[in-house]
C-alpha positions in Angstrom: 0.0 0.0 0.0 2.8 2.4 0.8 4.4 1.7 -2.6 1.0 2.5 -4.3 0.8 5.9 -2.5 4.4 6.7 -3.4 3.8 5.9 -7.0 0.6 8.0 -7.0 2.4 10.9 -5.5 5.2 10.7 -8.0 2.7 10.4 -10.9 0.8 13.5 -9.7 4.0 15.5 -9.3 5.1 14.5 -12.8 1.7 15.5 -14.3 1.8 18.8 -12.5 5.2 19.5 -14.0 3.9 18.8 -17.5 0.9 21.2 -17.2 1.6 24.9 -18.0 1.1 27.2 -15.0 -0.3 29.9 -17.3 -3.2 28.9 -19.4 -2.4 31.6 -21.9 1.3 30.7 -22.3 2.4 30.3 -25.9 3.9 27.1 -27.1 7.6 27.1 -27.9 8.7 25.6 -31.2 12.3 24.8 -31.8 14.3 24.5 -35.1 17.4 22.7 -36.1 20.6 22.4 -34.0 24.0 23.9 -34.4 27.1 23.2 -32.3 30.5 24.6 -31.5 33.1 23.4 -29.0 30.8 20.9 -27.1 27.8 23.3 -27.0 24.8 22.5 -29.1 22.0 25.1 -29.5 18.5 25.1 -30.9 16.8 28.4 -31.8 13.1 28.5 -30.7 10.2 30.8 -31.2 6.8 31.5 -29.5 4.0 33.8 -30.6 1.5 34.8 -27.9 -1.8 36.5 -28.9 -2.6 39.9 -27.5 -5.0 42.8 -28.0 -4.7 46.5 -27.4 -8.1 48.1 -27.9 -9.3 46.9 -31.3 -5.8 46.1 -32.5 -4.6 42.4 -32.4 -1.0 41.8 -31.7 1.5 39.0 -31.2 4.3 39.0 -28.7 7.0 37.0 -30.6 9.8 35.7 -28.4 13.1 34.1 -29.3 14.4 31.3 -27.0 17.5 29.1 -27.0 18.0 25.5 -25.7 21.6 24.8 -24.9 23.2 21.4 -24.4 26.7 21.0 -23.0 28.3 17.7 -24.0 31.7 18.5 -22.6 33.0 17.3 -19.2 33.3 20.9 -18.0 30.8 23.7 -17.3 30.8 26.4 -19.9 29.9 30.1 -20.1 27.9 30.6 -23.3 27.0 33.9 -25.0 23.9 34.0 -27.3 22.2 36.5 -29.6 18.8 36.4 -31.3 17.6 38.3 -34.4 14.0 38.6 -35.8 12.5 39.4 -39.2 9.2 39.2 -41.1 10.0 36.8 -44.0 8.3 38.7 -46.8 10.8 41.6 -47.3 11.8 42.1 -43.7 15.4 42.7 -42.6 17.1 41.1 -39.5 16.8 43.1 -36.3 18.6 42.1 -33.1 16.1 41.5 -30.3 18.3 40.3 -27.5 21.4 38.7 -26.2 22.7 37.1 -23.0 25.1 34.9 -21.3 24.6 31.8 -19.1 26.6 29.1 -17.4 25.7 25.6 -18.7 26.7 22.8 -16.4 28.6 19.8 -17.8 26.5 17.1 -19.5 23.2 19.0 -19.2 20.6 20.7 -21.3 19.1 24.1 -20.2 16.2 26.0 -21.6 14.3 27.1 -23.4 15.7 30.4 -22.2 14.0 33.6 -23.5 16.5 35.8 -25.2 14.3 38.7 -26.4 10.9 39.6 -27.8 9.1 42.0 -30.1 5.5 42.9 -30.3 3.9 43.1 -33.8 0.6 44.4 -35.0 -1.4 41.8 -36.9 -2.2 43.8 -40.1 -1.1 41.0 -42.5 -2.9 37.7 -41.6 -0.5 34.7 -41.4 2.6 36.7 -42.2 5.5 34.3 -41.6 8.1 35.5 -39.0 11.3 33.9 -38.0 14.1 34.2 -35.5 17.7 33.1 -35.7 20.1 32.4 -32.9 23.8 31.8 -32.6 26.0 30.9 -29.6 29.6 31.3 -28.5 31.2 29.4 -25.7 33.8 31.3 -23.7 37.0 31.4 -25.6 35.4 30.0 -28.8 33.9 31.3 -32.0 30.3 32.0 -32.9 28.3 29.0 -34.2 26.3 29.0 -37.4 22.7 30.2 -37.2 19.9 28.1 -35.9 16.4 29.3 -36.5 12.7 28.8 -36.1 9.6 30.3 -37.8 5.9 30.6 -37.2 2.9 32.4 -38.7 2.6 35.7 -36.9 -1.1 36.1 -36.7 -2.6 32.7 -37.1 -6.1 32.3 -35.8 
């Protein structure tokens, strides 16, 4: 009986960890992976719906998931850029630095965000992220995309 209660408690805890705490939180979608000096990175994007008066908006956020495959912790710098695919140009929306423990994955960590007005329905937007371990070089770009104002 004690084992059954322990299993039930563990199951309930695991389920609680899987459910989002904010019912309006946007899903995070990640793109392909790049790596440099034992650090792998995935660029990720989310687009949360909003409204200001009669104007519909999307709060588009860039995230990064970092994996350290080396036997040592590493400080990692990262940058994110954003653009609207149809004719837009890349704009830096954030950067940061974090310590990634050895043999672990961290994230998704929010890098930056931009709020866009939804005047073109389903305009495709994308982010790109690159990373640099301390003492290393910048990786190639990893990106992700979504429709800005999907219904």
